[in-house]
Every structure is written in C-alpha cells, then in structure tokens.
N, C-alpha and C positions, 0 to 999 in steps of 0.2 A: 504332793507326792514325796515320799521319803527320799533323802539323798542316798544314792547308791554307794555301796562300798566298792570302789573301783579296784580291779586287779591289774596293775601296771608293772610294779616292781617285783623283784624276786621275794622281797620281804613280805609282800602281801599274801603270798602263798602259805606262809607259816601260820599255823592256827592261832598261836598266842598273839602275834602282831595283828592278824586280821580280826581277832576277837576284840582287842583293844580299840581298833579302828571303828568297828561297828558300834561299840558303846559310845565313843566320842561323837560319831555322827548322830546318834539318837539324842544325846544331850544338846548338841549344837542346833539340830533341826528344831527342837522344842524352844530353844533360847533365842534363835535368830530368824528363822524363816518367816515368822508372822509379825515381824516388827514394822513392816511397811517402809523400809528404808528406801529413799529416793536417790541415793548417791552410792557410788562404788565403795565398798568397805575396804579398809586396809588391815591386813592380818599380819601379825608378827609371830613367828615360831621361835621361841627362845630355846637354845640348845637343840636346834633342828638338825644338827649333824649333816649327813649327806643328802638332806632334802627328802628323807623317807616319807614324811607326811605332807609335803607341799601339794602334791596332786590331789589329796583329799581335802585339805584346808582351802584349796582354790575354789571349792564349791561356794565359799562364803565371802570371797574377795581376793584382792591382789595380795600375794604372799611374799613377805620378806623373811629372811632367815638370818639369825645371829648365832654364831657358834664359837666357843672358846678354843677348842682343839683345832689347829690348822690342818690336820690330816684330811678330814672329810670335806673341807671346803671346796677343793677342786672337783670332787665328785658331784657336789651340789650344783656347782656352776655348770658342769657338763650337762646336768639334767635341766638346765635353764632356770634355776632358782636364784634370785637375787640374794646374795649372801655377804654378810659382813662378819669380821672377826670381832668378838667382844665377849664380855662376861655378863651373866645374868644379874649380878649385883651392881654393874656399871654399864647400863645399856647405852649404846652410841646413837641415841635418837632424842629429838626434842620432846618436851612435855606434850601430852594430849595429841599424839600422832596416830594412834591405832584404835580401830573399833573392836578388834578381837586380838587378844594375846593368848597364845597356846604355850603352856608350861608342862610339857608331856614327859614325865619321868626325868625331870631335870633338876628341880630344886633340891632333891635329896643328895645331889652330887656336890653342892656348894655349901661351904661352912657358914656363910652369912645368909641364912635362910630368910630372915626378916628383911634384909637388904634386897633380896630378890623380889619378894612380894611387894615391897615399897617401890622398887623400880618399875615393876609391872603396872602398879597403880599409877605411877607418874606418867608413863607413856600412853596409858589408856585415855581416850576421850571421856568426858562426863557421860555416864550411862553405858560405857563400854564393858565388854565381857572378858573376864579371865577364865580360861579353861585349864584345870589342873588335874594331872594324874600322878599318883605317888604310890610306892609300895607300902603295904600295911604291916603293922605289928613288928616291933623289935624282936620278939621271940622267934620270928621266922627268919632272922638273920642267917645268911648262908654264904658259901663261897661265891655265889653269883653276885652278892652285894659287894664283896671285896674286889672282884675283878672289874666291877663297874665303878669302883672308887666311891661307893655310897658313904654318906656321913650318918644317915639315920633312916628309919622307917617310921610310919605315922599311924596314929589312930584318927578316926573321924573327928573326935572331940578336939584333939590337939590341932589338927589342920584348920578347923573352923575358928578356933581361938586366934591362931597366928594370922589368918586372913583378916579377921576383925581388927586385930592390933595394927594391921597395915592399911586400914581405912577401906577395906573391901567388905561388901555385904554378900554373904553366901545365898545364892538362888536355889541351888539344889545340890545335894551331896549323897553319894551312895558308895558302899563297898562294891567291888567288882570281882570277877573271877570267883563267883560264889559256889557253883556246882563242883568245881575241881578243888575247892579249899581242903576237904579232908585228905584227898590223895596227895596234893602238893605238900601239905603240912607233914604228912607221913614220910614222903620222900626226902624232905629237908632234913629229917632226923636220921634217916637210914642210909642215904646214898654216900658214896665216897666224897670226901670233902673237896677234892680237886678233880673235876671231871675232864680236865685237859683243854678247856676253852681258851681261846686267845682274846686279848683285849689290848686296845691302844694304850691303856694305863699300865700294862705289865709287859708288853711286847715291843721291842724296838724296831721291828720290821716295818718299813715305810708303807707297805700295802695294807697293813692292819689298821683300818680307819674307824672301825666300830667293833663293839663286843659281839662275838659270835653268838647267834641264837642256837641253842641246842637243837639239833635236827630231830624231827619227829617222824618215825617210819610210817609208811602206809600199811594198812588202812587207818592207823590211829590218827594221823593228821586230818584225814577227811572226817572221821567221827568227831574229832574235837571241833572242827569247823561247825558241825551241826550243833554241838553243845553250846558253843559260843553264840551261834545264831539265835538259839532258843533263849539264851540268857539276855541277849540284847533286846529281843522282843518283850521279855518280861520287864526289863529295866526301863523300857519306854513307859510302862504303866505304874511301876512301883520301885521302891528302893530295897536293897539287900542289907541285912543286919550285920553281916561279916563277909570277908573275902580276902583274897591275896593282895588286892590293891584297892585304891580309892579313886573315884572320879568326882569332880566337883566343878560347878560353874559359880562365879561370883561377879558382882557388878561394882563399878566404881561409884 
C-alpha cells in the first residue's frame, strides 16, 4: 500500500509543498518499503527547520532533525521532533548512525556542498539511503533563491557527479515539477524581482523562522494539487527529462 501524503501542518495545504512531499514518498516507498528490514530505522532530516517533514518521514523510522538556524528549533521541539543545532557539513552524530538521511532543499544553502554530501555518507549505515531534493538550472535563478540564501542550482548530471565524488551511488534521479516548468520559467523572467516575501535570512523579526511560501489563491491551489498528484503518479513509473527541481536517491 502506498504511503499516504498526510495533511497535518499548514504547509501541507500548499500545493508546492504537498507536491514535493508526494514525489518524496513515491521515491522512498520504492527504495525502502520492500527491503525487509527487521529493525526500526533511524532517519535524519538535515536542515529540517521547524520539523515540516518529520511527520512524513516518520513513515520510515524514528526521525531526528538537525538545523543550523536557531529560530525554527523551538517550533520543531513543540511539534515533538528531536532536534539538534548543527550544520550539514559538520553533523553532530557518530559514523554509521542512520538508515535514511533526507537532504531536502538544503545542500544548495551551504557553501561546502561536497562537505555536506560526505557528512551524509559518513553518518549513513552501509547500504543506507540518502534522499536529495535541489532546485534545478542556474538560469532559473530568481529573488526566491536570494531570500533563501541559495548558493547554487543544479543539473542532474552535476548532482550525480558530486554524489559519486562523495562515495555515494545514485539509485534513481529525476527532474521534478515537470508540468509547471514552462509557466514557472516564464514567470521567473516576467515577475517583479522582489515580491515582498519574508525570510529569516533577510528579516530580523524573531517570529520569522522560515521563508514565506507564496500564497496560491483558490481554486488555483486545488487545481495545482491535482497537477502534482498526476505528476507523482507518473513519477512512480518513469523519470522526467527536465523540471524546476531534482529528486534523487543514492546509497552508501
């Protein structure tokens, strides 16, 4: 039975966030559910913020969260997520601790990207799985990348090479956000450069603990949920040749 995409947090109602979650669950169901594991898995969410994905990752094991920014950590703890402060390129865990490491739209924030991949490989158990999502194509760079303090965007070829250099073997990789690629690419070039979103990287207000997701009005948000659902169903069976982001699983 496929792992359900739970709707628990406010973020889950946003079409982009829910669409990414559906793609992640499809990849992880295929990678983990049929492995016949006889022991509880340990899962690490690197850059897990306020624990936005912990309730989904909990389908696959006990979730631990590590976050560099201190602001979202109290929110994650209030949500019941075991959270430590630390950086992706210096993870505060012993070698071979985790069965699954999730690196969800995180590595593009950190200057030492190979250090992040190497650290993820270090804390993975032999045969463990790394799940990565990253934004695609530097030519799609926008204000959203800047308020997120991104360092880079990726191509699939580049991501595969850097994972291999870090001692990880790619199991499956695909571009994601395929159907909306033409519209989003067009908007990136035509929209105002500063849409007025808040970010903990640019706003000193203590309550701003994560980057605002641009609101999507109804019925557009509901329609996009349908589009992303269809895309996830297709992604379960095939890969996409281009998209706004990349999703990948790799093994140690």
